[in-house]
mmJSON file of the N, C-alpha and C atoms, coordinates in Angstrom:
{"data_MODEL":{"atom_site":{
"group_PDB":["ATOM","ATOM","ATOM","ATOM","ATOM","ATOM","ATOM","ATOM","ATOM","ATOM","ATOM","ATOM","ATOM","ATOM","ATOM","ATOM","ATOM","ATOM","ATOM","ATOM","ATOM","ATOM","ATOM","ATOM","ATOM","ATOM","ATOM","ATOM","ATOM","ATOM","ATOM","ATOM","ATOM","ATOM","ATOM","ATOM","ATOM","ATOM","ATOM","ATOM","ATOM","ATOM","ATOM","ATOM","ATOM","ATOM","ATOM","ATOM","ATOM","ATOM","ATOM","ATOM","ATOM","ATOM","ATOM","ATOM","ATOM","ATOM","ATOM","ATOM","ATOM","ATOM","ATOM","ATOM","ATOM","ATOM","ATOM","ATOM","ATOM","ATOM","ATOM","ATOM","ATOM","ATOM","ATOM","ATOM","ATOM","ATOM","ATOM","ATOM","ATOM","ATOM","ATOM","ATOM","ATOM","ATOM","ATOM","ATOM","ATOM","ATOM","ATOM","ATOM","ATOM","ATOM","ATOM","ATOM","ATOM","ATOM","ATOM","ATOM","ATOM","ATOM","ATOM","ATOM","ATOM","ATOM","ATOM","ATOM","ATOM","ATOM","ATOM","ATOM","ATOM","ATOM","ATOM","ATOM","ATOM","ATOM","ATOM","ATOM","ATOM","ATOM","ATOM","ATOM","ATOM","ATOM","ATOM","ATOM","ATOM","ATOM","ATOM","ATOM","ATOM","ATOM","ATOM","ATOM","ATOM","ATOM","ATOM","ATOM","ATOM","ATOM","ATOM","ATOM","ATOM","ATOM","ATOM","ATOM","ATOM","ATOM","ATOM","ATOM","ATOM","ATOM","ATOM","ATOM","ATOM","ATOM","ATOM","ATOM","ATOM","ATOM","ATOM","ATOM","ATOM","ATOM","ATOM","ATOM","ATOM","ATOM","ATOM","ATOM","ATOM","ATOM","ATOM","ATOM","ATOM","ATOM","ATOM","ATOM","ATOM","ATOM","ATOM","ATOM","ATOM","ATOM","ATOM","ATOM","ATOM","ATOM","ATOM","ATOM","ATOM","ATOM","ATOM","ATOM","ATOM","ATOM","ATOM","ATOM","ATOM","ATOM","ATOM","ATOM","ATOM","ATOM","ATOM","ATOM","ATOM","ATOM","ATOM","ATOM","ATOM","ATOM","ATOM","ATOM","ATOM","ATOM","ATOM","ATOM","ATOM","ATOM","ATOM","ATOM","ATOM","ATOM","ATOM","ATOM","ATOM","ATOM","ATOM","ATOM","ATOM","ATOM","ATOM","ATOM","ATOM"],
"id":[1,2,3,4,5,6,7,8,9,10,11,12,13,14,15,16,17,18,19,20,21,22,23,24,25,26,27,28,29,30,31,32,33,34,35,36,37,38,39,40,41,42,43,44,45,46,47,48,49,50,51,52,53,54,55,56,57,58,59,60,61,62,63,64,65,66,67,68,69,70,71,72,73,74,75,76,77,78,79,80,81,82,83,84,85,86,87,88,89,90,91,92,93,94,95,96,97,98,99,100,101,102,103,104,105,106,107,108,109,110,111,112,113,114,115,116,117,118,119,120,121,122,123,124,125,126,127,128,129,130,131,132,133,134,135,136,137,138,139,140,141,142,143,144,145,146,147,148,149,150,151,152,153,154,155,156,157,158,159,160,161,162,163,164,165,166,167,168,169,170,171,172,173,174,175,176,177,178,179,180,181,182,183,184,185,186,187,188,189,190,191,192,193,194,195,196,197,198,199,200,201,202,203,204,205,206,207,208,209,210,211,212,213,214,215,216,217,218,219,220,221,222,223,224,225,226,227,228,229,230,231,232,233,234,235,236,237],
"type_symbol":["N","C","C","N","C","C","N","C","C","N","C","C","N","C","C","N","C","C","N","C","C","N","C","C","N","C","C","N","C","C","N","C","C","N","C","C","N","C","C","N","C","C","N","C","C","N","C","C","N","C","C","N","C","C","N","C","C","N","C","C","N","C","C","N","C","C","N","C","C","N","C","C","N","C","C","N","C","C","N","C","C","N","C","C","N","C","C","N","C","C","N","C","C","N","C","C","N","C","C","N","C","C","N","C","C","N","C","C","N","C","C","N","C","C","N","C","C","N","C","C","N","C","C","N","C","C","N","C","C","N","C","C","N","C","C","N","C","C","N","C","C","N","C","C","N","C","C","N","C","C","N","C","C","N","C","C","N","C","C","N","C","C","N","C","C","N","C","C","N","C","C","N","C","C","N","C","C","N","C","C","N","C","C","N","C","C","N","C","C","N","C","C","N","C","C","N","C","C","N","C","C","N","C","C","N","C","C","N","C","C","N","C","C","N","C","C","N","C","C","N","C","C","N","C","C","N","C","C","N","C","C","N","C","C","N","C","C"],
"label_atom_id":["N","CA","C","N","CA","C","N","CA","C","N","CA","C","N","CA","C","N","CA","C","N","CA","C","N","CA","C","N","CA","C","N","CA","C","N","CA","C","N","CA","C","N","CA","C","N","CA","C","N","CA","C","N","CA","C","N","CA","C","N","CA","C","N","CA","C","N","CA","C","N","CA","C","N","CA","C","N","CA","C","N","CA","C","N","CA","C","N","CA","C","N","CA","C","N","CA","C","N","CA","C","N","CA","C","N","CA","C","N","CA","C","N","CA","C","N","CA","C","N","CA","C","N","CA","C","N","CA","C","N","CA","C","N","CA","C","N","CA","C","N","CA","C","N","CA","C","N","CA","C","N","CA","C","N","CA","C","N","CA","C","N","CA","C","N","CA","C","N","CA","C","N","CA","C","N","CA","C","N","CA","C","N","CA","C","N","CA","C","N","CA","C","N","CA","C","N","CA","C","N","CA","C","N","CA","C","N","CA","C","N","CA","C","N","CA","C","N","CA","C","N","CA","C","N","CA","C","N","CA","C","N","CA","C","N","CA","C","N","CA","C","N","CA","C","N","CA","C","N","CA","C","N","CA","C","N","CA","C","N","CA","C","N","CA","C","N","CA","C","N","CA","C","N","CA","C"],
"label_alt_id":[null,null,null,null,null,null,null,null,null,null,null,null,null,null,null,null,null,null,null,null,null,null,null,null,null,null,null,null,null,null,null,null,null,null,null,null,null,null,null,null,null,null,null,null,null,null,null,null,null,null,null,null,null,null,null,null,null,null,null,null,null,null,null,null,null,null,null,null,null,null,null,null,null,null,null,null,null,null,null,null,null,null,null,null,null,null,null,null,null,null,null,null,null,null,null,null,null,null,null,null,null,null,null,null,null,null,null,null,null,null,null,null,null,null,null,null,null,null,null,null,null,null,null,null,null,null,null,null,null,null,null,null,null,null,null,null,null,null,null,null,null,null,null,null,null,null,null,null,null,null,null,null,null,null,null,null,null,null,null,null,null,null,null,null,null,null,null,null,null,null,null,null,null,null,null,null,null,null,null,null,null,null,null,null,null,null,null,null,null,null,null,null,null,null,null,null,null,null,null,null,null,null,null,null,null,null,null,null,null,null,null,null,null,null,null,null,null,null,null,null,null,null,null,null,null,null,null,null,null,null,null,null,null,null,null,null,null],
"label_comp_id":["MET","MET","MET","ILE","ILE","ILE","ARG","ARG","ARG","ILE","ILE","ILE","LEU","LEU","LEU","LEU","LEU","LEU","ALA","ALA","ALA","GLU","GLU","GLU","ASP","ASP","ASP","GLN","GLN","GLN","ALA","ALA","ALA","MET","MET","MET","VAL","VAL","VAL","ARG","ARG","ARG","GLY","GLY","GLY","ALA","ALA","ALA","LEU","LEU","LEU","SER","SER","SER","ALA","ALA","ALA","LEU","LEU","LEU","LEU","LEU","LEU","GLY","GLY","GLY","LEU","LEU","LEU","GLU","GLU","GLU","PRO","PRO","PRO","ASP","ASP","ASP","ILE","ILE","ILE","GLU","GLU","GLU","VAL","VAL","VAL","LEU","LEU","LEU","GLY","GLY","GLY","SER","SER","SER","ALA","ALA","ALA","ALA","ALA","ALA","ASP","ASP","ASP","GLY","GLY","GLY","GLU","GLU","GLU","ALA","ALA","ALA","ALA","ALA","ALA","TRP","TRP","TRP","ARG","ARG","ARG","MET","MET","MET","LEU","LEU","LEU","GLN","GLN","GLN","GLN","GLN","GLN","LEU","LEU","LEU","MET","MET","MET","PRO","PRO","PRO","ASP","ASP","ASP","ILE","ILE","ILE","LEU","LEU","LEU","VAL","VAL","VAL","THR","THR","THR","ASP","ASP","ASP","ILE","ILE","ILE","GLU","GLU","GLU","MET","MET","MET","PRO","PRO","PRO","GLY","GLY","GLY","LEU","LEU","LEU","SER","SER","SER","GLY","GLY","GLY","LEU","LEU","LEU","GLU","GLU","GLU","LEU","LEU","LEU","ALA","ALA","ALA","GLN","GLN","GLN","ARG","ARG","ARG","ILE","ILE","ILE","ALA","ALA","ALA","ARG","ARG","ARG","HIS","HIS","HIS","GLU","GLU","GLU","LEU","LEU","LEU","PRO","PRO","PRO","ILE","ILE","ILE","LYS","LYS","LYS","VAL","VAL","VAL","VAL","VAL","VAL"],
"label_asym_id":["A","A","A","A","A","A","A","A","A","A","A","A","A","A","A","A","A","A","A","A","A","A","A","A","A","A","A","A","A","A","A","A","A","A","A","A","A","A","A","A","A","A","A","A","A","A","A","A","A","A","A","A","A","A","A","A","A","A","A","A","A","A","A","A","A","A","A","A","A","A","A","A","A","A","A","A","A","A","A","A","A","A","A","A","A","A","A","A","A","A","A","A","A","A","A","A","A","A","A","A","A","A","A","A","A","A","A","A","A","A","A","A","A","A","A","A","A","A","A","A","A","A","A","A","A","A","A","A","A","A","A","A","A","A","A","A","A","A","A","A","A","A","A","A","A","A","A","A","A","A","A","A","A","A","A","A","A","A","A","A","A","A","A","A","A","A","A","A","A","A","A","A","A","A","A","A","A","A","A","A","A","A","A","A","A","A","A","A","A","A","A","A","A","A","A","A","A","A","A","A","A","A","A","A","A","A","A","A","A","A","A","A","A","A","A","A","A","A","A","A","A","A","A","A","A","A","A","A","A","A","A","A","A","A","A","A","A"],
"label_entity_id":["1","1","1","1","1","1","1","1","1","1","1","1","1","1","1","1","1","1","1","1","1","1","1","1","1","1","1","1","1","1","1","1","1","1","1","1","1","1","1","1","1","1","1","1","1","1","1","1","1","1","1","1","1","1","1","1","1","1","1","1","1","1","1","1","1","1","1","1","1","1","1","1","1","1","1","1","1","1","1","1","1","1","1","1","1","1","1","1","1","1","1","1","1","1","1","1","1","1","1","1","1","1","1","1","1","1","1","1","1","1","1","1","1","1","1","1","1","1","1","1","1","1","1","1","1","1","1","1","1","1","1","1","1","1","1","1","1","1","1","1","1","1","1","1","1","1","1","1","1","1","1","1","1","1","1","1","1","1","1","1","1","1","1","1","1","1","1","1","1","1","1","1","1","1","1","1","1","1","1","1","1","1","1","1","1","1","1","1","1","1","1","1","1","1","1","1","1","1","1","1","1","1","1","1","1","1","1","1","1","1","1","1","1","1","1","1","1","1","1","1","1","1","1","1","1","1","1","1","1","1","1","1","1","1","1","1","1"],
"label_seq_id":[1,1,1,2,2,2,3,3,3,4,4,4,5,5,5,6,6,6,7,7,7,8,8,8,9,9,9,10,10,10,11,11,11,12,12,12,13,13,13,14,14,14,15,15,15,16,16,16,17,17,17,18,18,18,19,19,19,20,20,20,21,21,21,22,22,22,23,23,23,24,24,24,25,25,25,26,26,26,27,27,27,28,28,28,29,29,29,30,30,30,31,31,31,32,32,32,33,33,33,34,34,34,35,35,35,36,36,36,37,37,37,38,38,38,39,39,39,40,40,40,41,41,41,42,42,42,43,43,43,44,44,44,45,45,45,46,46,46,47,47,47,48,48,48,49,49,49,50,50,50,51,51,51,52,52,52,53,53,53,54,54,54,55,55,55,56,56,56,57,57,57,58,58,58,59,59,59,60,60,60,61,61,61,62,62,62,63,63,63,64,64,64,65,65,65,66,66,66,67,67,67,68,68,68,69,69,69,70,70,70,71,71,71,72,72,72,73,73,73,74,74,74,75,75,75,76,76,76,77,77,77,78,78,78,79,79,79],
"pdbx_PDB_ins_code":[null,null,null,null,null,null,null,null,null,null,null,null,null,null,null,null,null,null,null,null,null,null,null,null,null,null,null,null,null,null,null,null,null,null,null,null,null,null,null,null,null,null,null,null,null,null,null,null,null,null,null,null,null,null,null,null,null,null,null,null,null,null,null,null,null,null,null,null,null,null,null,null,null,null,null,null,null,null,null,null,null,null,null,null,null,null,null,null,null,null,null,null,null,null,null,null,null,null,null,null,null,null,null,null,null,null,null,null,null,null,null,null,null,null,null,null,null,null,null,null,null,null,null,null,null,null,null,null,null,null,null,null,null,null,null,null,null,null,null,null,null,null,null,null,null,null,null,null,null,null,null,null,null,null,null,null,null,null,null,null,null,null,null,null,null,null,null,null,null,null,null,null,null,null,null,null,null,null,null,null,null,null,null,null,null,null,null,null,null,null,null,null,null,null,null,null,null,null,null,null,null,null,null,null,null,null,null,null,null,null,null,null,null,null,null,null,null,null,null,null,null,null,null,null,null,null,null,null,null,null,null,null,null,null,null,null,null],
"Cartn_x":[223.158,224.404,224.077,224.245,224.327,225.834,225.792,227.249,227.36,228.379,228.428,229.693,229.802,230.955,230.892,232.069,232.178,232.889,232.467,233.217,233.233,234.392,234.657,236.086,236.413,237.639,238.457,237.778,238.498,238.962,240.21,240.671,240.14,240.025,239.84,238.298,237.462,235.968,235.701,236.37,236.386,236.645,237.912,238.311,237.357,236.772,235.813,234.524,233.846,232.747,232.941,234.042,234.351,234.534,235.133,235.208,233.906,233.108,231.852,230.911,230.871,229.812,230.406,231.678,232.193,231.824,231.487,231.026,229.712,228.914,227.568,227.5,226.997,227.258,226.581,225.467,224.883,225.321,226.266,227.048,228.337,228.586,229.959,230.505,231.619,232.224,233.047,232.675,233.457,234.756,234.594,235.821,235.499,236.467,236.387,237.086,236.643,237.363,237.44,238.594,238.921,238.263,237.756,237.077,236.157,235.338,234.203,234.648,235.758,236.171,236.534,237.442,237.872,236.498,235.457,234.3,233.609,233.529,232.789,233.507,234.813,235.502,235.135,235.41,234.998,233.509,232.57,231.089,230.879,231.586,231.48,231.92,232.967,233.536,232.939,232.616,232.042,230.552,229.868,228.383,227.822,227.967,227.305,225.95,225.363,224.003,223.561,224.736,224.487,225.795,225.839,227.05,226.693,227.571,227.605,228.654,228.097,229.003,228.874,230.094,230.152,229.616,229.033,228.494,229.593,230.633,231.653,232.931,233.438,234.576,235.439,236.761,237.401,237.274,237.087,236.7,235.297,234.949,233.412,232.787,231.794,231.217,230.283,229.682,228.784,227.452,226.982,225.824,226.012,227.1,227.455,227.539,228.129,228.172,226.723,225.968,224.604,223.898,224.114,223.644,224.001,225.26,225.783,225.282,225.155,224.467,223.074,222.291,220.981,220.942,221.967,221.894,222.225,223.057,223.506,222.451,221.579,220.625,221.172,222.036,222.599,221.742,221.506,220.629,221.32,221.893,222.665,221.962,221.783,221.104,222.233,221.858,222.769,222.402,223.261,223.024,224.094],
"Cartn_y":[69.036,68.127,67.528,66.275,65.671,65.396,65.87,65.93,64.772,63.846,62.765,62.574,62.073,61.71,60.279,59.585,58.136,57.752,56.771,56.262,54.755,54.309,52.746,52.578,51.546,51.299,50.439,49.737,48.976,49.842,50.079,50.984,50.593,49.333,48.951,49.367,48.978,49.306,50.838,51.444,53.018,53.546,53.147,53.721,53.203,51.999,51.445,52.43,52.537,53.372,54.705,55.426,56.666,56.947,55.825,55.849,55.783,54.801,54.558,55.785,56.067,57.265,58.595,58.652,59.84,59.894,58.768,58.754,59.23,59.475,59.893,61.486,62.071,63.579,64.385,63.862,64.598,64.339,63.594,63.238,63.882,64.403,65.037,64.402,63.52,62.847,63.812,64.412,65.255,64.926,63.7,62.979,61.536,61.091,59.627,59.583,58.951,58.485,57.196,56.861,55.377,54.955,55.873,55.531,56.476,56.35,57.124,58.626,58.554,59.804,60.613,60.198,61.076,61.706,60.569,60.922,62.003,61.934,63.077,64.309,64.399,65.757,66.275,65.213,65.806,66.198,65.513,65.921,67.368,67.599,68.985,70.108,69.94,70.791,70.915,69.757,69.651,69.653,69.366,69.31,68.696,67.36,66.88,66.526,66.302,65.779,64.505,63.648,62.236,61.649,60.782,60.13,58.441,57.912,56.521,55.847,55.039,54.546,53.117,52.517,51.091,51.021,49.952,49.868,49.481,48.652,48.234,48.842,49.859,50.43,50.767,50.844,51.101,52.386,52.303,53.595,53.861,54.752,55.097,54.378,53.616,52.646,53.557,53.084,53.7,53.986,53.039,53.365,54.519,54.289,55.444,56.977,56.738,57.862,58.504,57.562,58.082,58.777,57.964,58.455,59.834,60.215,61.538,62.527,62.122,63.096,63.466,62.514,62.713,63.718,63.28,64.014,65.47,65.714,67.169,67.787,67.052,67.577,68.101,67.333,67.706,67.417,68.027,67.809,66.83,65.831,64.915,63.512,62.885,61.572,60.486,59.291,58.337,57.199,56.509,55.317,54.247],
"Cartn_z":[121.965,122.209,123.619,123.749,124.955,125.516,126.703,127.269,128.207,128.077,128.91,129.718,130.884,131.479,131.864,131.559,131.78,133.099,133.947,135.014,134.955,134.658,134.506,134.908,135.836,136.414,135.306,134.411,133.271,132.193,131.96,130.954,129.484,129.237,127.723,127.66,128.633,128.542,128.404,129.321,129.212,128.012,127.399,126.124,125.083,124.947,123.996,123.882,125.38,125.427,124.986,125.283,124.836,123.336,122.702,121.228,120.623,121.045,120.514,120.579,121.868,122.08,121.343,121.066,120.436,118.943,118.443,117.02,116.733,117.749,117.579,117.501,116.562,116.259,117.282,118.064,119.095,120.54,120.619,121.915,122.027,123.146,123.444,124.531,124.624,125.899,126.486,127.591,128.27,128.945,129.182,129.9,130.522,131.215,131.721,132.964,133.944,135.192,135.457,136.07,136.4,137.876,138.582,139.837,140.218,141.306,141.625,142.291,142.853,143.415,142.466,141.439,140.252,139.622,139.371,138.767,139.323,140.693,141.633,141.324,141.393,141.161,139.775,138.655,137.351,137.086,137.805,137.712,138.176,139.29,139.894,139.082,138.178,137.435,135.974,135.471,134.07,134.031,134.941,134.874,133.716,133.502,132.212,132.467,131.247,131.349,132.016,131.431,131.769,132.358,133.403,133.962,133.515,132.796,132.344,133.323,134.247,135.487,135.605,135.836,136.465,137.706,138.255,139.462,140.517,140.017,141.181,140.504,141.408,141.173,142.454,142.478,143.568,144.326,145.685,146.295,146.402,145.719,145.604,144.391,144.789,143.565,143.005,141.792,140.971,141.746,142.441,143.211,144.263,144.892,145.92,145.178,144.044,143.242,142.882,142.528,142.181,143.293,144.503,145.735,146.039,145.958,146.178,145.321,143.903,142.826,143.334,143.943,144.286,145.61,146.613,147.794,147.392,146.539,146.239,145.255,144.88,143.959,142.598,142.106,140.763,139.714,138.588,137.435,136.509,136.904,136.2,136.228,134.96,134.871,134.968,135.646,135.93,135.219,134.453,133.753,134.139],
"occupancy":[1.0,1.0,1.0,1.0,1.0,1.0,1.0,1.0,1.0,1.0,1.0,1.0,1.0,1.0,1.0,1.0,1.0,1.0,1.0,1.0,1.0,1.0,1.0,1.0,1.0,1.0,1.0,1.0,1.0,1.0,1.0,1.0,1.0,1.0,1.0,1.0,1.0,1.0,1.0,1.0,1.0,1.0,1.0,1.0,1.0,1.0,1.0,1.0,1.0,1.0,1.0,1.0,1.0,1.0,1.0,1.0,1.0,1.0,1.0,1.0,1.0,1.0,1.0,1.0,1.0,1.0,1.0,1.0,1.0,1.0,1.0,1.0,1.0,1.0,1.0,1.0,1.0,1.0,1.0,1.0,1.0,1.0,1.0,1.0,1.0,1.0,1.0,1.0,1.0,1.0,1.0,1.0,1.0,1.0,1.0,1.0,1.0,1.0,1.0,1.0,1.0,1.0,1.0,1.0,1.0,1.0,1.0,1.0,1.0,1.0,1.0,1.0,1.0,1.0,1.0,1.0,1.0,1.0,1.0,1.0,1.0,1.0,1.0,1.0,1.0,1.0,1.0,1.0,1.0,1.0,1.0,1.0,1.0,1.0,1.0,1.0,1.0,1.0,1.0,1.0,1.0,1.0,1.0,1.0,1.0,1.0,1.0,1.0,1.0,1.0,1.0,1.0,1.0,1.0,1.0,1.0,1.0,1.0,1.0,1.0,1.0,1.0,1.0,1.0,1.0,1.0,1.0,1.0,1.0,1.0,1.0,1.0,1.0,1.0,1.0,1.0,1.0,1.0,1.0,1.0,1.0,1.0,1.0,1.0,1.0,1.0,1.0,1.0,1.0,1.0,1.0,1.0,1.0,1.0,1.0,1.0,1.0,1.0,1.0,1.0,1.0,1.0,1.0,1.0,1.0,1.0,1.0,1.0,1.0,1.0,1.0,1.0,1.0,1.0,1.0,1.0,1.0,1.0,1.0,1.0,1.0,1.0,1.0,1.0,1.0,1.0,1.0,1.0,1.0,1.0,1.0,1.0,1.0,1.0,1.0,1.0,1.0],
"B_iso_or_equiv":[0.0,0.0,0.0,0.0,0.0,0.0,0.0,0.0,0.0,0.0,0.0,0.0,0.0,0.0,0.0,0.0,0.0,0.0,0.0,0.0,0.0,0.0,0.0,0.0,0.0,0.0,0.0,0.0,0.0,0.0,0.0,0.0,0.0,0.0,0.0,0.0,0.0,0.0,0.0,0.0,0.0,0.0,0.0,0.0,0.0,0.0,0.0,0.0,0.0,0.0,0.0,0.0,0.0,0.0,0.0,0.0,0.0,0.0,0.0,0.0,0.0,0.0,0.0,0.0,0.0,0.0,0.0,0.0,0.0,0.0,0.0,0.0,0.0,0.0,0.0,0.0,0.0,0.0,0.0,0.0,0.0,0.0,0.0,0.0,0.0,0.0,0.0,0.0,0.0,0.0,0.0,0.0,0.0,0.0,0.0,0.0,0.0,0.0,0.0,0.0,0.0,0.0,0.0,0.0,0.0,0.0,0.0,0.0,0.0,0.0,0.0,0.0,0.0,0.0,0.0,0.0,0.0,0.0,0.0,0.0,0.0,0.0,0.0,0.0,0.0,0.0,0.0,0.0,0.0,0.0,0.0,0.0,0.0,0.0,0.0,0.0,0.0,0.0,0.0,0.0,0.0,0.0,0.0,0.0,0.0,0.0,0.0,0.0,0.0,0.0,0.0,0.0,0.0,0.0,0.0,0.0,0.0,0.0,0.0,0.0,0.0,0.0,0.0,0.0,0.0,0.0,0.0,0.0,0.0,0.0,0.0,0.0,0.0,0.0,0.0,0.0,0.0,0.0,0.0,0.0,0.0,0.0,0.0,0.0,0.0,0.0,0.0,0.0,0.0,0.0,0.0,0.0,0.0,0.0,0.0,0.0,0.0,0.0,0.0,0.0,0.0,0.0,0.0,0.0,0.0,0.0,0.0,0.0,0.0,0.0,0.0,0.0,0.0,0.0,0.0,0.0,0.0,0.0,0.0,0.0,0.0,0.0,0.0,0.0,0.0,0.0,0.0,0.0,0.0,0.0,0.0,0.0,0.0,0.0,0.0,0.0,0.0],
"pdbx_formal_charge":[null,null,null,null,null,null,null,null,null,null,null,null,null,null,null,null,null,null,null,null,null,null,null,null,null,null,null,null,null,null,null,null,null,null,null,null,null,null,null,null,null,null,null,null,null,null,null,null,null,null,null,null,null,null,null,null,null,null,null,null,null,null,null,null,null,null,null,null,null,null,null,null,null,null,null,null,null,null,null,null,null,null,null,null,null,null,null,null,null,null,null,null,null,null,null,null,null,null,null,null,null,null,null,null,null,null,null,null,null,null,null,null,null,null,null,null,null,null,null,null,null,null,null,null,null,null,null,null,null,null,null,null,null,null,null,null,null,null,null,null,null,null,null,null,null,null,null,null,null,null,null,null,null,null,null,null,null,null,null,null,null,null,null,null,null,null,null,null,null,null,null,null,null,null,null,null,null,null,null,null,null,null,null,null,null,null,null,null,null,null,null,null,null,null,null,null,null,null,null,null,null,null,null,null,null,null,null,null,null,null,null,null,null,null,null,null,null,null,null,null,null,null,null,null,null,null,null,null,null,null,null,null,null,null,null,null,null],
"auth_seq_id":[1,1,1,2,2,2,3,3,3,4,4,4,5,5,5,6,6,6,7,7,7,8,8,8,9,9,9,10,10,10,11,11,11,12,12,12,13,13,13,14,14,14,15,15,15,16,16,16,17,17,17,18,18,18,19,19,19,20,20,20,21,21,21,22,22,22,23,23,23,24,24,24,25,25,25,26,26,26,27,27,27,28,28,28,29,29,29,30,30,30,31,31,31,32,32,32,33,33,33,34,34,34,35,35,35,36,36,36,37,37,37,38,38,38,39,39,39,40,40,40,41,41,41,42,42,42,43,43,43,44,44,44,45,45,45,46,46,46,47,47,47,48,48,48,49,49,49,50,50,50,51,51,51,52,52,52,53,53,53,54,54,54,55,55,55,56,56,56,57,57,57,58,58,58,59,59,59,60,60,60,61,61,61,62,62,62,63,63,63,64,64,64,65,65,65,66,66,66,67,67,67,68,68,68,69,69,69,70,70,70,71,71,71,72,72,72,73,73,73,74,74,74,75,75,75,76,76,76,77,77,77,78,78,78,79,79,79],
"auth_comp_id":["MET","MET","MET","ILE","ILE","ILE","ARG","ARG","ARG","ILE","ILE","ILE","LEU","LEU","LEU","LEU","LEU","LEU","ALA","ALA","ALA","GLU","GLU","GLU","ASP","ASP","ASP","GLN","GLN","GLN","ALA","ALA","ALA","MET","MET","MET","VAL","VAL","VAL","ARG","ARG","ARG","GLY","GLY","GLY","ALA","ALA","ALA","LEU","LEU","LEU","SER","SER","SER","ALA","ALA","ALA","LEU","LEU","LEU","LEU","LEU","LEU","GLY","GLY","GLY","LEU","LEU","LEU","GLU","GLU","GLU","PRO","PRO","PRO","ASP","ASP","ASP","ILE","ILE","ILE","GLU","GLU","GLU","VAL","VAL","VAL","LEU","LEU","LEU","GLY","GLY","GLY","SER","SER","SER","ALA","ALA","ALA","ALA","ALA","ALA","ASP","ASP","ASP","GLY","GLY","GLY","GLU","GLU","GLU","ALA","ALA","ALA","ALA","ALA","ALA","TRP","TRP","TRP","ARG","ARG","ARG","MET","MET","MET","LEU","LEU","LEU","GLN","GLN","GLN","GLN","GLN","GLN","LEU","LEU","LEU","MET","MET","MET","PRO","PRO","PRO","ASP","ASP","ASP","ILE","ILE","ILE","LEU","LEU","LEU","VAL","VAL","VAL","THR","THR","THR","ASP","ASP","ASP","ILE","ILE","ILE","GLU","GLU","GLU","MET","MET","MET","PRO","PRO","PRO","GLY","GLY","GLY","LEU","LEU","LEU","SER","SER","SER","GLY","GLY","GLY","LEU","LEU","LEU","GLU","GLU","GLU","LEU","LEU","LEU","ALA","ALA","ALA","GLN","GLN","GLN","ARG","ARG","ARG","ILE","ILE","ILE","ALA","ALA","ALA","ARG","ARG","ARG","HIS","HIS","HIS","GLU","GLU","GLU","LEU","LEU","LEU","PRO","PRO","PRO","ILE","ILE","ILE","LYS","LYS","LYS","VAL","VAL","VAL","VAL","VAL","VAL"],
"auth_asym_id":["A","A","A","A","A","A","A","A","A","A","A","A","A","A","A","A","A","A","A","A","A","A","A","A","A","A","A","A","A","A","A","A","A","A","A","A","A","A","A","A","A","A","A","A","A","A","A","A","A","A","A","A","A","A","A","A","A","A","A","A","A","A","A","A","A","A","A","A","A","A","A","A","A","A","A","A","A","A","A","A","A","A","A","A","A","A","A","A","A","A","A","A","A","A","A","A","A","A","A","A","A","A","A","A","A","A","A","A","A","A","A","A","A","A","A","A","A","A","A","A","A","A","A","A","A","A","A","A","A","A","A","A","A","A","A","A","A","A","A","A","A","A","A","A","A","A","A","A","A","A","A","A","A","A","A","A","A","A","A","A","A","A","A","A","A","A","A","A","A","A","A","A","A","A","A","A","A","A","A","A","A","A","A","A","A","A","A","A","A","A","A","A","A","A","A","A","A","A","A","A","A","A","A","A","A","A","A","A","A","A","A","A","A","A","A","A","A","A","A","A","A","A","A","A","A","A","A","A","A","A","A","A","A","A","A","A","A"],
"auth_atom_id":["N","CA","C","N","CA","C","N","CA","C","N","CA","C","N","CA","C","N","CA","C","N","CA","C","N","CA","C","N","CA","C","N","CA","C","N","CA","C","N","CA","C","N","CA","C","N","CA","C","N","CA","C","N","CA","C","N","CA","C","N","CA","C","N","CA","C","N","CA","C","N","CA","C","N","CA","C","N","CA","C","N","CA","C","N","CA","C","N","CA","C","N","CA","C","N","CA","C","N","CA","C","N","CA","C","N","CA","C","N","CA","C","N","CA","C","N","CA","C","N","CA","C","N","CA","C","N","CA","C","N","CA","C","N","CA","C","N","CA","C","N","CA","C","N","CA","C","N","CA","C","N","CA","C","N","CA","C","N","CA","C","N","CA","C","N","CA","C","N","CA","C","N","CA","C","N","CA","C","N","CA","C","N","CA","C","N","CA","C","N","CA","C","N","CA","C","N","CA","C","N","CA","C","N","CA","C","N","CA","C","N","CA","C","N","CA","C","N","CA","C","N","CA","C","N","CA","C","N","CA","C","N","CA","C","N","CA","C","N","CA","C","N","CA","C","N","CA","C","N","CA","C","N","CA","C","N","CA","C","N","CA","C","N","CA","C","N","CA","C","N","CA","C","N","CA","C"],
"pdbx_PDB_model_num":[1,1,1,1,1,1,1,1,1,1,1,1,1,1,1,1,1,1,1,1,1,1,1,1,1,1,1,1,1,1,1,1,1,1,1,1,1,1,1,1,1,1,1,1,1,1,1,1,1,1,1,1,1,1,1,1,1,1,1,1,1,1,1,1,1,1,1,1,1,1,1,1,1,1,1,1,1,1,1,1,1,1,1,1,1,1,1,1,1,1,1,1,1,1,1,1,1,1,1,1,1,1,1,1,1,1,1,1,1,1,1,1,1,1,1,1,1,1,1,1,1,1,1,1,1,1,1,1,1,1,1,1,1,1,1,1,1,1,1,1,1,1,1,1,1,1,1,1,1,1,1,1,1,1,1,1,1,1,1,1,1,1,1,1,1,1,1,1,1,1,1,1,1,1,1,1,1,1,1,1,1,1,1,1,1,1,1,1,1,1,1,1,1,1,1,1,1,1,1,1,1,1,1,1,1,1,1,1,1,1,1,1,1,1,1,1,1,1,1,1,1,1,1,1,1,1,1,1,1,1,1,1,1,1,1,1,1]
}}}
């Protein structure tokens, strides 16, 4: 099972991605965040295999989020 966390500030896109990925039998969507700071908190608690993130978000951007993951050496792939 592939465990995914979504980070996307647009609710419609976030909901659509969650619904589509949830249809796949080997994917579990652990949750979704509307901004980078919320995603960072969720990442630390849920430890997904993959983070699917928007690049431009309020507060902490997707790129800054990816840098933070790398800096803390978390075993999370970023898409």
